C-alpha positions, 0 to 999 in steps of 0.5 A, spaced: 535 504 514 529 507 509 530 504 502 533 509 497 529 514 493 529 512 485 533 516 480 530 521 476 529 528 473 530 534 477 523 536 479 521 543 478 520 548 484 513 550 482 511 543 482 507 544 475 506 538 471 507 537 463 501 537 458 501 529 458 498 529 465 492 532 462 491 527 457 484 523 459 485 526 466 477 527 467 476 519 466 481 517 471 480 516 478 483 521 483 486 519 490 490 521 496 496 518 500 498 521 506 504 518 509 505 519 517 513 517 518 512 516 525 513 509 529 514 508 536 520 503 534 523 501 528 521 494 526 527 489 524 524 488 517 522 494 515 525 499 510 520 504 510 521 511 510 519 512 518 522 515 524 522 514 532 520 521 535 526 521 538 530 522 532 526 528 529 525 535 532 523 542 530 518 543 524 519 535 523 516 533 530 510 529 531 506 535 534 508 540 528 506 534 522 499 535 521 500 543 519 506 541 514 501 535 511 496 541 510 501 545 507 502 540 502 495 539 501 494 546 499 500 546 495 498 540 491 491 543 490 494 549 487 499 545 482 493 541 479 489 547 478 495 551 475 497 545 471 490 545 468 488 539 471 480 538 471 477 538 478 476 531 481 473 529 487 477 524 491 475 517 490 480 514 496 484 517 501 489 512 505 493 514 511 499 510 511 506 509 514 509 509 519 504 508 524 498 514 522 495 513 529 501 515 533 498 522 531 492 524 535 486 522 532 484 530 531 491 531 527 489 525 522 482 529 522 485 535 520 489 533 514 482 529 512 478 536 513 484 540 509 483 534 503 476 535 503 476 542 503 481 542 497 478 537 492 471 534 495 470 527 496 466 522 491 459 519 494 461 513 498 469 514 498 473 510 501 477 513 507 482 508 510 488 509 516 493 504 518 494 502 525 497 498 530 493 495 535 496 498 541 495 505 538 488 506 538 482 507 543 475 506 543 475 514 543 480 515 537 477 510 533 470 514 534 473 520 532 476 518 526 469 515 524 466 521 526 471 525 521 469 521 515 474 515 515 470 509 513 476 503 514 482 501 518 487 496 517 490 493 523 498 491 523 496 484 526 502 481 522 502 474 527 498 471 533 504 468 535 508 471 541 515 469 538 514 471 531 512 478 533 518 478 537 522 476 531 519 482 527 520 487 533 512 488 534 510 491 540 503 489 541 500 483 544 496 478 540 490 479 546 490 487 543 487 485 536 480 483 538 479 489 542 481 493 537 477 490 532 471 490 536 472 498 538 473 499 530 466 495 529 463 499 534 465 506 531 462 503 524 469 502 521 470 496 516 476 492 518 482 489 515 487 485 518 495 485 515 499 479 516 506 477 514 508 470 513 515 466 513 518 470 519 524 466 521 522 461 526 515 461 524 512 454 523 507 452 518 502 451 525 504 457 527 502 460 521 495 456 521 494 459 528 495 466 526 490 465 520 485 462 524 486 467 529 485 473 524 479 469 521 475 468 528 475 476 528 471 476 522 475 481 518 472 484 512 479 484 508 485 480 509 492 482 506 497 476 507 504 478 505 511 474 504 516 477 509 522 480 504 528 481 507 531 488 505 538 490 505 540 495 511 535 492 515 536 489 522 533 483 520 538 482 514 544 483 519 541 478 523 540 473 518 547 475 515 550 473 522 546 467 522 542 469 528 536 467 525 534 462 519 534 464 512 528 465 508 525 459 504 521 460 498 518 453 499 516 455 506 513 461 503 509 457 498 506 452 503 504 458 507 501 462 501 497 455 499 495 455 506 492 462 507 488 461 500 485 455 503 483 458 510 481 465 507 477 462 502 474 457 506 472 463 511 468 466 505 473 471 503 475 471 495 482 473 493 482 479 488 489 481 488 495 476 489 496 478 497 489 480 498 482 477 500 476 481 501 469 479 504 465 482 498 468 486 492 466 492 495 470 491 501 476 490 496 481 496 498 479 501 492 485 505 494 490 500 492 486 498 486 487 505 484 495 503 484 494 497 480 490 500 475 494 506 474 489 511 476 492 518 479 494 520 486 498 525 490 502 522 495 503 527 501 509 527 506 516 525 506 518 520 501 511 519 498 510 518 491 505 521 486 502 519 479 498 523 475 497 521 467 504 517 466 508 523 470 511 520 477 514 524 482 517 523 489 518 527 495 525 528 499 525 523 504 527 526 511 522 530 514 526 536 516 528 537 509 520 536 507 518 541 512 523 546 510 521 546 503 514 547 504 515 552 509 519 556 503 513 555 498 517 550 494 515 543 491 517 538 496 519 533 490 526 530 490 525 528 482 520 525 477 520 521 471 515 522 465 513 515 462 513 513 455 507 509 452 512 502 452 514 503 459 506 504 461 504 498 458 509 494 461 507 496 468 500 495 466 502 488 465 506 487 471 500 490 476 494 488 472 496 480 472 496 480 479 488 482 479 483 477 479 480 481 473 486 479 469 489 482 463 486 483 456 489 478 452 488 482 445 491 488 448 498 484 449 499 485 442 501 492 444 508 489 446 509 485 440 507 478 439 511 475 445 505 475 450 499 473 446 504 467 444 506 465 451 498 464 453 498 457 450 504 455 454 502 458 461 495 454 460 499 448 459 503 449 465 497 450 469 499 458 471 493 461 467 485 459 467 483 456 461 476 458 461 478 465 462 483 465 457 478 463 452 474 469 454 480 473 452 482 474 459 489 472 462 487 470 470 492 467 474 491 460 477 493 458 484 499 456 482 500 462 477 499 466 483 505 463 487 509 464 480 506 471 478 513 474 477 515 468 472 508 469 469 509 476 467 516 475 465 514 470 460 509 475 457 513 481 457 518 481 451 525 480 452 
């Protein structure tokens, strides 16, 4: 089952934002996230807010979804204007899911056209869609490129059939190089998403997946450790002893191997789980999240953030469509973050970036963070040369223990 929404304050039916959201808005980038909540099958490890086509109908159907998403685009544009936010063109647009490319490419293009009509695009804006390798064709990818998409992120996950089977992935490994070639032919940048630590995956399986992915010369690779979420099929299989439990030492060994092979292939890490061939090919949309910029999330369960005000939409596509159909905000709840909470979140996110944290700014959270730096250097978790220049940048060992580093920085 999809994970639960957070608790928060009631969101106003008109969606209007408080004055805090306006502070400094002109200096922040503005992006758009579009959630497409459809999948051909539900993968056993996934707790995202997704549904198969047979689970939904009416205004929540795949056929009607583009129109509903466009309605929220129009609603969002009106809310931002009526709240007094300055007009800002989109710096990034990201279609995620689910499997966005289960919708016809023309539907994705229609949503993008509505967003561009509402806000415009910055010159050189990044426009990404996630895709399964078996959900695209040369024609669909060309249509997306012609519509203004610049980047596609394929959910490869693994090149090993038995690993894909445990993950309930539907594509065959041989489809990935075809999809990458078609995307290249359409003029799109290519990212490949991998997962390591699947029960039954050996270190050699993981090496094969990495080497296979790198042989396709992607512009970007994401490698995420498998997390077993409560309520998923995989969690139940592990609980029943049908597949092995997750092993932290196995995760660490596989992360080290990933960094070794990906770096040797000419891609550099810029966030703990992400590597790009050039700095320009880093995922700018995700960087906006990690740096605390503004974005509006379209779709059921989508989250938004503007100037320290965060809100989230109702989860079920039918409830989402019904609210928009009635001219109401689809938001289920929201919260306004105080400066202390924003500083804590900044530390948690920026510590994961290769640009690191500004050490003097840690004083805003008390003395704990600055006093912890010497110990982090001594333990080999932080780069001493960067620290001398006032930046806290994780070493490879630090990346393996990023959460522990953050705990040592933050006050109790």
